[in-house]
C-alpha positions in Angstrom: 0.2 0.0 0.1 1.8 3.5 -0.7 0.5 6.6 1.0 -3.0 8.5 1.3 -3.8 12.0 2.1 -7.0 13.2 3.6 -7.4 16.6 4.6 -10.6 18.3 6.6 -11.1 21.1 8.5 -12.5 21.2 11.7 -13.0 23.8 14.0 -9.5 24.5 15.3 -7.6 24.4 11.8 -6.9 21.6 9.4 -6.5 17.3 10.3 -4.1 15.4 7.6 -5.1 12.1 8.3 -2.1 9.7 6.6 -2.7 6.2 5.7 -0.3 3.8 4.6 3.3 3.8 4.2 5.2 6.7 5.1 8.7 7.2 3.6 11.1 10.1 2.3 9.9 9.6 -0.7 6.4 11.2 0.2 7.6 14.0 2.6 7.9 17.0 -0.4 4.1 15.9 -1.1 3.1 15.6 2.7 5.0 19.6 2.8 2.8 20.7 0.2 0.0 19.9 1.5 1.1 21.4 5.1 2.2 24.2 3.4 -1.1 25.0 1.7 -3.0 25.6 4.5 -3.0 28.4 6.6 -4.8 26.7 9.5 -3.4 25.0 12.7 -3.0 21.6 11.6 -2.5 18.2 13.1 -1.5 14.8 11.2 -3.2 11.6 12.5 -0.7 8.7 12.3 -3.3 6.1 13.2 -3.6 4.3 10.3 0.3 4.5 9.4 1.8 1.2 8.6 5.4 1.9 8.3 8.0 5.0 8.1 11.9 5.5 7.7 14.5 7.6 9.4 13.6 10.9 7.5 9.9 10.5 8.2 11.1 9.9 12.0 13.6 13.7 11.3 10.6 15.4 9.1 8.1 14.7 12.5 10.2 15.3 15.0 10.2 18.7 13.2 6.9 19.5 13.1 6.2 18.5 16.3 9.0 21.1 17.4 6.9 23.9 15.2 4.0 23.3 17.0 2.2 20.8 15.1 0.4 18.0 17.4 0.8 14.7 16.0 -2.8 12.8 16.6 -3.1 9.0 17.2 1.1 8.6 17.0 2.0 4.8 16.9 4.0 3.9 19.6 6.9 2.9 17.9 7.1 6.2 15.7 6.7 8.1 19.4 9.4 5.9 20.7 12.1 6.8 17.7 11.1 10.0 18.0 12.1 10.4 21.6 14.9 8.2 20.7 16.1 10.4 17.9 15.8 13.7 20.1 18.1 12.3 22.8 20.8 11.7 20.7 20.7 14.6 19.0 19.7 13.4 15.3 19.5 15.6 12.6 16.0 16.5 13.6 
């Protein structure tokens, strides 16, 4: 399965729902989707099945910029935490 991106507006901003495999090759498209929304954005990761290191760094930067990561799988949360702790290129 490839990546599926769905945007929906809610009272407090925009939710970008992601499902499938989120790997580096899709980061450009995801960044465009984020940039095209002037509202507060949250990324819903509930249906993500796979990520790679570049995605972990991207998500860490998004979170550091104030973006909320909704339904973030435990393995992704742990990976972000480890990369932040070791000073990865986040």
